[in-house]
C-alpha beads as a LAMMPS data file, in Angstrom:
LAMMPS data file: protein, C-alpha beads

101 atoms
100 bonds

1 atom types
1 bond types

-500.0 500.0 xlo xhi
-500.0 500.0 ylo yhi
-500.0 500.0 zlo zhi

Masses

1 110.0

Atoms # bond

1 1 1 -153.214 -211.794 142.395
2 1 1 -151.524 -210.227 145.228
3 1 1 -147.692 -210.424 145.234
4 1 1 -146.374 -212.180 148.312
5 1 1 -143.284 -210.763 150.003
6 1 1 -140.527 -213.274 150.294
7 1 1 -138.298 -213.105 153.351
8 1 1 -134.916 -213.599 151.614
9 1 1 -133.629 -210.827 149.393
10 1 1 -131.156 -212.181 146.682
11 1 1 -128.215 -209.806 145.876
12 1 1 -126.930 -208.695 142.449
13 1 1 -128.410 -210.939 139.672
14 1 1 -129.140 -213.889 142.019
15 1 1 -132.573 -215.572 141.786
16 1 1 -134.318 -217.890 144.269
17 1 1 -136.482 -220.600 142.717
18 1 1 -138.950 -222.954 144.366
19 1 1 -138.515 -226.422 142.795
20 1 1 -141.574 -227.875 141.236
21 1 1 -142.608 -231.331 142.323
22 1 1 -142.525 -233.753 139.487
23 1 1 -144.699 -236.780 139.742
24 1 1 -143.236 -240.276 139.967
25 1 1 -143.873 -242.383 136.889
26 1 1 -146.131 -245.412 137.257
27 1 1 -146.425 -248.448 135.122
28 1 1 -149.498 -250.106 136.273
29 1 1 -149.011 -250.445 140.053
30 1 1 -145.254 -250.250 139.863
31 1 1 -143.649 -246.842 140.887
32 1 1 -140.414 -246.152 138.954
33 1 1 -138.180 -244.094 141.323
34 1 1 -136.087 -241.116 140.184
35 1 1 -132.672 -242.764 140.412
36 1 1 -129.635 -240.449 139.633
37 1 1 -131.358 -237.246 139.112
38 1 1 -129.877 -236.455 135.614
39 1 1 -132.670 -234.089 134.352
40 1 1 -132.988 -230.525 134.482
41 1 1 -134.948 -228.884 137.332
42 1 1 -138.198 -226.956 136.814
43 1 1 -139.137 -224.331 139.300
44 1 1 -141.004 -220.944 139.939
45 1 1 -138.963 -217.811 140.609
46 1 1 -139.823 -216.485 144.132
47 1 1 -137.365 -213.605 144.511
48 1 1 -134.891 -211.841 142.277
49 1 1 -131.860 -209.514 142.824
50 1 1 -131.946 -205.986 141.210
51 1 1 -129.221 -206.785 138.567
52 1 1 -125.479 -206.385 138.183
53 1 1 -122.939 -203.885 136.956
54 1 1 -120.908 -204.899 133.938
55 1 1 -117.681 -203.045 133.173
56 1 1 -118.022 -201.112 129.881
57 1 1 -121.863 -201.619 129.720
58 1 1 -123.076 -200.198 132.914
59 1 1 -126.064 -201.526 134.959
60 1 1 -127.899 -204.601 133.680
61 1 1 -131.179 -205.210 135.437
62 1 1 -132.562 -208.739 136.119
63 1 1 -134.848 -210.035 133.353
64 1 1 -136.685 -212.769 135.248
65 1 1 -139.680 -211.729 137.545
66 1 1 -141.245 -213.567 140.601
67 1 1 -143.759 -215.994 139.319
68 1 1 -141.852 -216.952 136.031
69 1 1 -141.525 -220.758 135.494
70 1 1 -137.973 -221.647 134.629
71 1 1 -135.693 -224.636 133.699
72 1 1 -132.502 -224.777 135.635
73 1 1 -129.351 -226.739 134.897
74 1 1 -128.615 -230.107 136.590
75 1 1 -125.446 -228.330 138.171
76 1 1 -124.917 -224.728 139.260
77 1 1 -127.532 -223.732 141.630
78 1 1 -127.179 -224.100 145.333
79 1 1 -129.831 -225.958 147.481
80 1 1 -131.186 -223.682 150.220
81 1 1 -133.528 -224.589 153.053
82 1 1 -135.440 -221.743 154.665
83 1 1 -138.147 -222.277 157.288
84 1 1 -138.679 -226.001 156.290
85 1 1 -139.027 -225.312 152.549
86 1 1 -136.503 -226.152 149.830
87 1 1 -135.301 -223.548 147.276
88 1 1 -132.440 -223.284 144.735
89 1 1 -130.407 -220.014 144.519
90 1 1 -128.013 -219.060 141.727
91 1 1 -127.083 -216.445 139.128
92 1 1 -129.723 -215.425 136.522
93 1 1 -127.145 -216.131 133.810
94 1 1 -127.326 -219.804 134.617
95 1 1 -130.978 -220.221 133.976
96 1 1 -131.430 -222.227 130.835
97 1 1 -135.026 -221.233 129.837
98 1 1 -138.109 -219.415 130.782
99 1 1 -141.322 -221.269 130.067
100 1 1 -143.860 -219.220 128.200
101 1 1 -147.385 -220.201 128.798

Bonds

1 1 1 2
2 1 2 3
3 1 3 4
4 1 4 5
5 1 5 6
6 1 6 7
7 1 7 8
8 1 8 9
9 1 9 10
10 1 10 11
11 1 11 12
12 1 12 13
13 1 13 14
14 1 14 15
15 1 15 16
16 1 16 17
17 1 17 18
18 1 18 19
19 1 19 20
20 1 20 21
21 1 21 22
22 1 22 23
23 1 23 24
24 1 24 25
25 1 25 26
26 1 26 27
27 1 27 28
28 1 28 29
29 1 29 30
30 1 30 31
31 1 31 32
32 1 32 33
33 1 33 34
34 1 34 35
35 1 35 36
36 1 36 37
37 1 37 38
38 1 38 39
39 1 39 40
40 1 40 41
41 1 41 42
42 1 42 43
43 1 43 44
44 1 44 45
45 1 45 46
46 1 46 47
47 1 47 48
48 1 48 49
49 1 49 50
50 1 50 51
51 1 51 52
52 1 52 53
53 1 53 54
54 1 54 55
55 1 55 56
56 1 56 57
57 1 57 58
58 1 58 59
59 1 59 60
60 1 60 61
61 1 61 62
62 1 62 63
63 1 63 64
64 1 64 65
65 1 65 66
66 1 66 67
67 1 67 68
68 1 68 69
69 1 69 70
70 1 70 71
71 1 71 72
72 1 72 73
73 1 73 74
74 1 74 75
75 1 75 76
76 1 76 77
77 1 77 78
78 1 78 79
79 1 79 80
80 1 80 81
81 1 81 82
82 1 82 83
83 1 83 84
84 1 84 85
85 1 85 86
86 1 86 87
87 1 87 88
88 1 88 89
89 1 89 90
90 1 90 91
91 1 91 92
92 1 92 93
93 1 93 94
94 1 94 95
95 1 95 96
96 1 96 97
97 1 97 98
98 1 98 99
99 1 99 100
100 1 100 101
């Protein structure tokens, strides 16, 4: 699979994540709306920063890679719209989990 170049370059240990669309729940013909988004966001990492410098430890490279599926906290990532697409951006240290397939 050819790696696609993303137009935004995150700095330090920032990651840019494309949120995954989660299907609405249906009970018969009734659609249950997602009211009060209180669940964690799932997404695909599309771009990563190089890492960060930590005093006394030196350079810490970013662990996540583009294409990784991750779970994000309900608060902490910033919504970003770029060329009509929605993304989330935040520090790698805020990511809750990487989903291993």
